[in-house]
C-alpha positions in Angstrom: 91.2 112.2 94.8 91.3 114.5 97.8 95.0 115.0 97.5 94.6 116.0 93.9 92.1 118.7 94.7 94.8 120.6 96.5 96.9 120.6 93.3 94.0 121.9 91.2 92.8 124.4 93.7 96.2 125.9 94.1 96.9 125.9 90.3 100.0 123.8 91.0 99.4 121.0 88.5 103.1 120.1 88.7 102.5 118.8 92.2 99.8 116.4 91.0 101.9 113.2 90.8 103.5 113.7 94.2 100.1 114.4 95.8 98.6 111.4 94.1 101.4 109.3 95.6 100.8 110.8 99.0 97.2 109.8 98.7 98.1 106.3 97.7 100.4 105.9 100.7 97.7 107.2 103.0 95.3 104.7 101.5 97.7 101.8 101.9 98.4 102.7 105.5 94.7 102.9 106.2 94.0 99.6 104.5 96.7 97.8 106.4 95.5 99.1 109.8 91.8 98.4 108.8 92.8 94.8 108.1 94.8 94.6 111.3 91.7 95.8 113.2 89.7 93.0 111.6 92.4 90.4 112.5 92.4 91.6 116.1 88.7 91.6 116.6 87.4 88.7 114.5 87.7 85.0 114.6 90.1 83.8 111.9 87.5 81.7 110.1 85.3 84.8 109.7 88.0 86.9 108.1 87.6 87.7 104.4 89.4 89.6 101.7 92.6 91.4 102.5 92.2 90.8 106.2 92.2 87.1 105.6 95.3 87.5 103.4 97.1 89.4 106.1 96.3 86.7 108.7 97.5 84.0 106.3 100.6 85.9 105.5 101.7 87.0 109.0 99.9 84.6 111.4 100.9 85.2 115.0 103.3 87.9 113.9 100.5 90.1 112.4 101.1 93.0 114.9 104.8 93.1 114.1 104.2 92.9 110.4 101.6 95.6 110.4 103.7 97.9 112.5 106.7 97.5 110.2 104.6 98.0 107.1 102.9 101.1 108.5 106.2 102.6 109.5 107.7 102.0 106.1 104.9 103.6 104.3 104.7 106.5 106.8 108.5 107.2 106.4 108.0 107.5 102.6 104.9 109.7 103.1 106.8 112.0 105.5 109.7 112.2 103.0 107.3 113.3 100.3 105.7 115.9 102.6 109.1 117.3 103.3 109.9 117.7 99.6 106.7 119.6 98.7 106.3 123.3 99.1 103.7 123.3 101.8 103.2 126.4 104.0 105.5 125.6 107.0 102.6 126.3 109.4 100.7 123.2 108.0 103.7 120.9 107.4 103.5 119.3 110.8 99.8 118.7 110.6 100.2 117.1 107.2 103.0 114.9 108.4 100.9 113.7 111.3 97.9 112.7 109.1 98.8 108.9 109.1 98.9 108.8 112.9 95.6 110.7 113.1 93.9 108.3 110.7 95.1 105.1 112.3 94.5 106.3 115.9 90.9 106.9 115.0 90.5 103.6 113.2 92.1 101.6 116.0 90.0 103.4 118.6 86.9 102.7 116.7 87.7 99.0 116.7 88.4 99.1 120.5 92.2 98.8 120.1 94.4 101.1 122.0 97.5 100.9 119.8 99.6 98.5 117.9 
């Protein structure tokens, strides 16, 4: 929703689909990292939902799986940012949004990095 507001506020409705996809990609990256934080900080038998699914899918290779997934989604996100007519002054900040989000999420969970 927050990415859509930019489209409406700027009267650039033609950007709506791209901004929605960027928001979806940010959401997926956030969820993958959130699940990773749960896997790293909880006992396996206490994991529920998508964190449990991640653990069952990747097992002892969770960190590698999450890193590869995050980088894949981030690459697509940055490609989309580069295609949209953002003011050049803000482009770098917008590109760095995934890193900003996951750094905060990992730090909150007491994890330095992945």
